[in-house]
N, C-alpha and C positions, 0 to 999 in steps of 0.2 A: 168392615161392617160399621154402620153408624151407631150412635149411642143407644143403649138399652136393647141391643140385639136386633134392632130393626134393620132393614136393608139400607145400603148406602144411599145418600141423597140422590146420586146419579140414577140409581135404579128407580127410586120413587118418582123422580121427575120424568123419566122416560115413559112411565106407565100412567101418568096423570094427564088429564086434558088441560089445554091452555086456552082459556076463553078468548075469543075474537082473533086468534092467531092460528094458522095452520100448523100442525105438529109434525114436521118432517122427521124422517128416521135419523137425521144427523144430530139429534138433540144431545147425543153423548159427546159432541164436540164443545159443549159448554166447558169453560175453564174452571169456574167456581159455581158452587151451589149454596144457596142461603135458605134455610128454613126458619121462619119466625112465627111467634104466636104471642098473643096478649090475653091476659085474663082480667076479669072485672069481678069484684065482690061487693055486695051491699055494705059490708063492713068498711069498705074503703081500702082494703089491703089486697091488692092483686099482684100481678107480676108480668114481666116481659121475658120471653125465652128466645134465644138465638143459637143456631147451630150452623157453622160454615165449614164446608169441605171443598177440597179440590176434586177434579174429575177422577183422580187416582184414588180417592177415598181418604186422603190425608186430612186430619182435622186442623183447621186454621184457628178456630176459636169457638168456645161455648160460653154462653152467658145466661145467668138466671138472676134477674134483678127485681127486687120488690118495686111495686108501682102503685100509685093511687089514682088511676084514671077515673074520670067521672062516669064513663060508660064503656061498654065492650068495644064499640067502634073506635074510640080514641085509643084504647089499649092495643088494638090490632095495628093501627096506623103508627103508633109510637114504637111498637116492636119492630116493624119493618124499617122505619126510619133509623132506629138504632142499628139493626143488622147491616143496612147498606152503608151507614157511616163507618162501621168497623171494617167492612170489606174494602171500602174505598181507600182506607188508610194502609191496606196491605196488598192491594192488587193493582196492576198497571191499568191505564186507561184503555188499553187494547183488549181487556178481558171480556170474554163472553160469559154471561151470568144467567143461571137458572134460579128462579125464586120459587119457593114452595110455601103455599099459604092454605089455611083452611077457612078462609073468609071469602065467599063468592064475589061480593061486590068489590073488595079490594083487589083481588086477582084480576078481575075484569078492568078495573081502572088502571092498574099498572100496565096492562097490555095496550089499552087505549092510549095511555100517555107515551108508551114506546113508539107506537105507530105514528102518533102526532109528531114526535120528535124527529122522525125520519121523513115526514111528509113535507111537501113544498110550502104549505101554508100554516104549519104548526097546529093543525086542527085534527082531532081524532075522528075516525069514521063514525063513532057514536059518542055522544056527550058523556063526560065523566060526571057522575053524580056523587059528590063528596059530602059527607055529613059536615055541617058548619063547624062543629067543635074540633074537627080534624084539620082545618085549613092550614094551620101553621106546619103541621107535620107533612101534609100533602105537598106543600111547596118544597120542603126539604127532600122528600122522596122523589119528586120530579127532577130536582137538580141532580140527584145521585143517578137517576136513570139515564140522564143525558151524559153522564160522565163515563159511561162504559161503551165499548164497541158494539155490544149487542146484549139485550136483556129481554127475557120473557118470563111470565109468571104461570105456574101450573097450580091447579086446584086439587087438593087431596083431603081426605077425611081426617078430622082432628085426631082420631085414634091412631092414625099412621104418621102423624106429624111428630118428628123427634123433638121439636121445640115445645110441644104441648106440656109434657111434665115439668119442664124447666119454668114455664110461665105459671103453671098452676100451683106449684109448691116451691117457691124460691127459698124458703127456709131450709128445706131438706136438700136442695141442690146448690146451696151457696158455695160449696167447695169447688164447683166448676169455674167460678170466677177467679180462683187462684191458679188455675192451670196456665202454663206459659202460652201466650197467644203468639202463634208463629206466622211468619210471612213465607208461605210455601207456594212455590210456583209449580203448577202441574207439568208433567212431561207432555210436550206437544207431539201429537201423532204425525203432524206434517214435517217436523224438523228432527224428530228422534229417529234418525237413520243410522245404521251401523256403518262404521268406516270400512271401506272396501280395501282389504290388504291382500296383495297377491301371495300365493303360496310360496314357501322358500325356494322351490325348484325354479320359480320364475323370478322371484325377487333377487336371487343371487346370480341369475344368468347374465353373463357379460355379452355385450354385443359383439358380433363377429367383425 
């Protein structure tokens, strides 16, 4: 189970829509899942939340970081930039990644950027409309998107996002930043096959 008693990120991702990308049943073949959220406060004290798990439900990292973004859009983009940076340091380039966001426009832009990266002319099927204040982080996000074998973003409600409490109350969840951040590789369903060992009656049988 994921943090705070919610379903594992894999389950959340499989149940959530992925804007601009067909959602095939093989979504459970993601290797890693990243949930991020950013919070903005008029007081200037917001936060960034990140939860990363493998397909097997093993926690790779959790972060709850105070932040002073100028608006909510910047906070959301900063949180995803942070999450993808952390994952890129712990996952191979061949990783297939599922991203969970509660920001509609950001999820759509991520999927457009992924489709553009795999297209012949590097152009998305629909233009990415990125708030000007997020341009720096959007460039970093796009670079990280290109660094994985496959990536798609799913949209979920903020109440279901495991990163939401981490972003909204970094003072209460500061302890998660002291958790050991692991480099955990998920078990591959394609390669995890049992070794075929003949029974003793055959293994010990001598040729005539």
